[in-house]
N, C-alpha and C positions, 0 to 999 in steps of 0.2 A: 832646604834650599836657603843658602846663606845671603844672597842678595837678589834684589828684585829690580826691574826697570824703573820703578818710581824714584829710585835713588839717583838716577842720572836725568830725572825730569820727564821721564816718557810715561804716557798713559798706556795701559795695557789691560788685557782681558785674559783671565785664566781659561785655558781651553783644555777639552778632554775628547779624545778620540781613540779609535782602536787600529792596531796594525792589521794587516791583511789575515793574519792567523788569530786574531782575537786578543793580543796582549794590549792591556789598557796603557794608553799613552797620555802624558800630561805636558802642557806647554803654555806659551804665552803667544798672543797675537798683539802686536804692536802696530796700531793703525797709523797710516799717512794719508795725505790727500793725493792719491795717485792710482794708476791702474797697474802698478808693479808690485810683485810679491816676491820677497826672498825668503827661502825655506832653508834654515840653517840645520846642518846636520854635524853634531859636535865630535870632538875627538876623543879617544880613550886615554885616560879614565875620567873625563870630565862629564858635565851635565850642561843644560842649557845656559846656565849662569857662568860657568867656567870651571876652574879647579882651585881648590884651597890648599895647595901643597905646603904653603907656609905654616899650616897648623900642624902639631906634632902627630896627631892621629892620621894625617895624609901624607906625611913627608917621606915615606917609604920609596916614592918614585922620584927623588931628586930634590924635594923642597921647593919646587917653583909655584908661583902664583899666577893664575890667569883669570881674567874677567872679560867677558864678552860684551859687558854693558856699554862701554864706550864705542865698540864697533856697532852695536844696535843703534845707538845714538846717532853716529855718523851716517849709517844707512837711512835711518828716519830723516835726518836733517837733508839728506840728498833726495828725498821724495820716494823712498821705498817702504812699503809695508813689510813687516818682519813676522814670520812664523818660526818660532825657536821652541824646540821640544826636547824632552829627555828620550833617548833611545832606550829600548828595553833593558832592564837591569841597571839602570843609571837614574840618578835623581829621584824624582817622584813617580816614574814610570813603573809599571808592573814587572813582574819577574817573567822571563820566558826561558824556556829550554833549560829549566833547572838552574838557572843563574849562570849559565855558561856563555861567554862571550865567543861569537863566532867569526870575529874579524871581518864582518860583512856578509858572511854566508848565512847568517840567521837574520841579522838586523836589517837587511834589505827589504824585508816585509814592513819594517816600520817607515822606511822612506816612501814606499808605495802607499801606505796607509796615510802618510802626511799629505801626499799629493791628492789622494781621494777625498781627504777632509776638506783640502783647499778647494777642490772641485765642487764640493757640495755646498759649502758655506755661500748664502746669497751674496755676501759683500765681497767675496774673493773669487768667485766662480769664473768671471770673465777676465780676471787679472792676468797679465803676462807673468810668468812664474819662472824663476831661476833657482837652483840649488847651489847654496854656499856650503860645500862639503869638505871637511878636514879630516884626515887620517881615518879613523874608524867610520866616520860619515862619508868619506870619499870611497872608501872600500865598499860600504853598504850601497852607495849610489851606483857605483860600476855594476855591482852584481844585480841590483834592481833593474838597470838599464838592460843588462844582457838576459834578464828573465822576464822582460816585457815584451810582448810580440810588436813588431815595428808597425803593424796595421792598427794598433790600438790608439785611439785619439789621446789617450793619456801620456803616450810616449813620443808624440809628434815633435815636440819642441823641448827636449831634454837639454839641460845645460848644467855642467859641473865646473865649478870655479875653485880655484885655490884661493887661500887668503891673500896672496900677494897680488892677485889679478884684480882690475877694476871690473865690477859688476855693471853690465849696460843694460 
């Protein structure tokens, strides 16, 4: 992990939870004073911090650099708690499915795991939750949505936002 939220003045907690199929996932909880929680599901090939494509060992995909930290700062300052985590096979999370990326067909288990984790935490249990899902994260969210029974209380208020839309 090359960058952390404290670099942009954010307090955070390292968090650990499992996907629904048991893959260990790692992330950050960035607290704010509200009852709103944004769960961030990152793009491929990034992790919860972003992507260091400007470094030679990561430049094979175009040499671009991305940092989500300013986005987390903006969300926090707007009154949103943030749960950002690494999908399986990325960042500090564990390997699943032999290290194969399923373009959402496997990673949806991580999205459901993140929502179950948020529902189990005493401080986030009753928060209104929204998913900020991009690329691989959005694919995973869509598959999770389609694989969750509509009658499930966990799926009653699904939201999937692109980075260009305002989270309400």
